[in-house]
N, C-alpha and C positions, 0 to 999 in steps of 0.2 A: 284627060281622064283622072278623076280624083281617087286617091288611095283610101281604101277602107281602114278605119281606125285599128281594127284587129291586125291587119297586115303590118302597119307601121309599128305597132307595139312589138310584134314578133321580130321585125328587123332590128328594132332598138335593143331587144333582149339578146339577139344574136351578136350584135356589135359589143354589147357589154360583156357577154360571155367570152368573146374572142379577146377583148382587152384584158379580162381577168386571167385568161389562160396565158397570155403573153406576160402579164405581170408576175404570175406565179412562176413561169419558167425563168424569168429574169431573177426573181428572188432566190429560186433554187440554185441557179448558176452562181449568183453572188454568194450564197451560203457555202457552196462547194469551194469556191475560190478562197473564201475566208478560212474554211477548214484546211485547205491545202497550205495556205500561208502560215496558219498556226502550226501545222505539222512540220513544215520546213523550219520554222523558228525553233520548235522544240528539238528537232533533229540537230540543228546547229548548236543548240545549247548542250545537248547530250554529247556531241562530238567534242566540245570544249571540255566537258567534264572528263571524257576519256583522255584528252591531252594532259589534263591535270593529274589523272591517275598514273599515266606513263611517267610523268616527271617525278611523282612521289615514289614510284617503284624504282626508278633509276637511282634515286638518292639512297635507296636501301641496299643496292647491290654492293657486294664486297669489292674492294680494290685489289691491292697486292696481298699475298699471303694465302693460306689454305682456304679453300671454298668447300664447305660441308653442308650436308642436309640438315644440320642442327641450327644453322644460322637463320635469322629472321626472314631473309628473302625467300627461303624455301617453304615457309608456312603459308598455306592458302588463306586468303581473307575473303570474307563475305559480309555484305550489308554495311560496308563502310560508308558513312554519310559524307557527302561532298556537295555542298549547296543544298538544293532540294531534291537531290537524286541519291541513289545508293549504288555503290561501286563494289564489284567483286573481282578477284584476280587469283591466278596461280602462276608460278614461275618455275621453269625447269632449266637446269644447266645443260646447255647443248654439248658441252665437252664430255658429257657422260654417255653420249650416243656414238654411233659409228660415223666417222667423218668421210663423206663421199669424196672430198678433195684428194684423199690419198690415192684414189684410183687414177688420177691424172699422171702420176709419175710412178709407174709400177712395172718395170721391165721384167721382173721375175714372176709377176702375177700373184705375188704373195697376198696383196690386199684384195685382189679379185677373189681368190679362194676364200678369204675370210668373209667377204661380202656374201658369197654363195652359201657358206655355212650359216650365216645369220639369216639370209632369206629363207633357206630351207627350214630353219627352226621356227620361222613365222608362217609356215604353211605354203610356200611357193615351191614349185618343182625346180630341180637343179638346172634343167635346160633353160627355163625362163629366167632364173636368177643370173645365169651367165650372160644372156642377152641384155638384161638390164644393166649389169656391170659394164659390158662393152659399150652400151649407149652412154653411160655416165663418163666412162673413160675418154670418150670422144667429144664430150660436151665441154669445150674449153672455157665456156662462159660461166662455169660453176663458181658461185660467189655467195657469201652470206647476204649480200644485198639484192640477190635475184631469186624469185620464187622458182621452184622446180617441182616436178611431179613424176610419178611412175608412168611408164607407157601404158596405153589403154589395155593391152592384153594381160596386164597384171591384175585386172579386176579392181576391187576396192583397195586391197593392199594396206589397209589402215594399220594393222599390227606391225608391218614392216616399216611403214612411214614413221611410226612413233619411235623407231630405233635409229633413225637416220638424221643427219644434219650436215651442214657445210660450214667449215671455218678453216683458217689458214693451218696447214698441217704442222707447222713448227710449234704451234701452241700445245699440242699433245692431248692425250686423254686424261681426264681428271679421275684418278683412282677413287677419290672420295665419293663420286657420284656415278661411277661407271655402272651401267645396267648389267645384270647377270647374263642376258643373252649375248650382249656385245663382248663381255669378257670370255664367254665360252667360245665365241667365234674367233677371237683373237688368239687364244692359246688352247687349241683343241687337245693338245697333248697333256694338259693338266687334268688329272682325274676330277670328277665332279665334286667329290668330297673335299679335295684340296681347294678348288675354287670357292666352294661354300664356306670353308674355314677362313679364307682370305677376306671374303665379303663380310662375314660376321665380325671379324677382327676390325675391319675398317668402320663398320657401323658402331661398334663399341668405342673404338678409339680412332677418330678421324686422323688421317696421316698428315703430319706437318712437312715431311720431306720424303722423297722416294727411297733414298738409301736406307732410311730407318725401316721402311716397309720390307725392302729386300732382305735386310738383316733379320727381321722377324720371321719372314718366310723360310730363310735358311735354317734358323734355329728350331723352328717348329714343324716345318714340312720337308726339309731336306735340300740338298744342293741342287738337284735337278729342277724342282719347281722354282727355286730362287733364280737359277740361270734363265729359265723361260720368261719369268716376270721381268728380269733385267733387260731383256731384249725388246720389250715394248716401249714405245714413246710415251711414257707416263709423266704426269705432273700432278701436283696437289692443288693447284689453283685453276681459275677459269676467267675468261673475259667475255664469253659468249652465252647469252641467255635468251630463252623464249618466254615471253609473257603473254598470257591470254586474259583479256579484260572484258568485263561486261558492266554496262551502266543501265540502270532502270530509272526512267523519268516519267512519272504517271503511267500511261499505258505503252510507252515507247521503250524498246529494248535494243541497244546497240552493242555489238561485240567486235573485238579487234584482236588480232595476233601481231605481236611486235617483237622483232629481234633487236636486242640491246647489246651494246658493247660497253663493258666497264673498264676502269683503269686507264681511260684515255680521255678524249674530248668529252665535255659535259654538255648539258642542255640538249637541244635538238640534234646536235652532232653525234650524240651517243645512240640515236635511233638509226639502226641500219636498214630495217625493213618494217613497214607498217601496212597491214592488209586487213580489210573488213572481213568478218566471218558471218556466214549465213547458215540458218538451220536447213 
């Protein structure tokens, strides 16, 4: 039986349409693969820029001697050109926060009570704060090199988290960067006016050594406040810093949080913890 010309033409058109659909699908798949490859290359390049930013930051950190908020490391940077990208960062002295590692050796629960006061000042109930303190006290793996978080029943807890850190307890709290809530939690017997006077003095005249600060407190605030301040494990320097970096490359944005240790090994050995950040 012979085919009618019209039927043959329809079959031919169907074959051509099928081939065109297959070709379009292949081209679309190839285009997506090309886009994915370009995105991965861009992300790798942005990650390298972040590495360069971390190294640049590390070189800015102070070594030995007083660490104060007037130094270059403490000034946030935005829009710094690095290659064809822009880099922004801000750095915080972790030794100005409450050190969770002090909860690990706390037979008299002095540090636990200070933690509870701090947590309550940041909006957590006392019962929950005590449970969190007990959890940290039992967490023997606490280290600046390991991420940690509040338990799930603490809710967001962002205000409290911003006041907490982990570093070796022998390094002490840096009085030059100590946050007001942490100071209030550490020495609750100090009147608020006295704490404010001490922090204002430190902001005006960063402290070079702790005995000089205690002497100033004794002369201006009295023997009692000076004694309370002398009982704290204070220092005027720091070795532990938290840096938050952001790099923008075309439409790509990468963010990273990095814990850095100064005054010791250099290069990558100074990076204690590095974690990506997400919106």
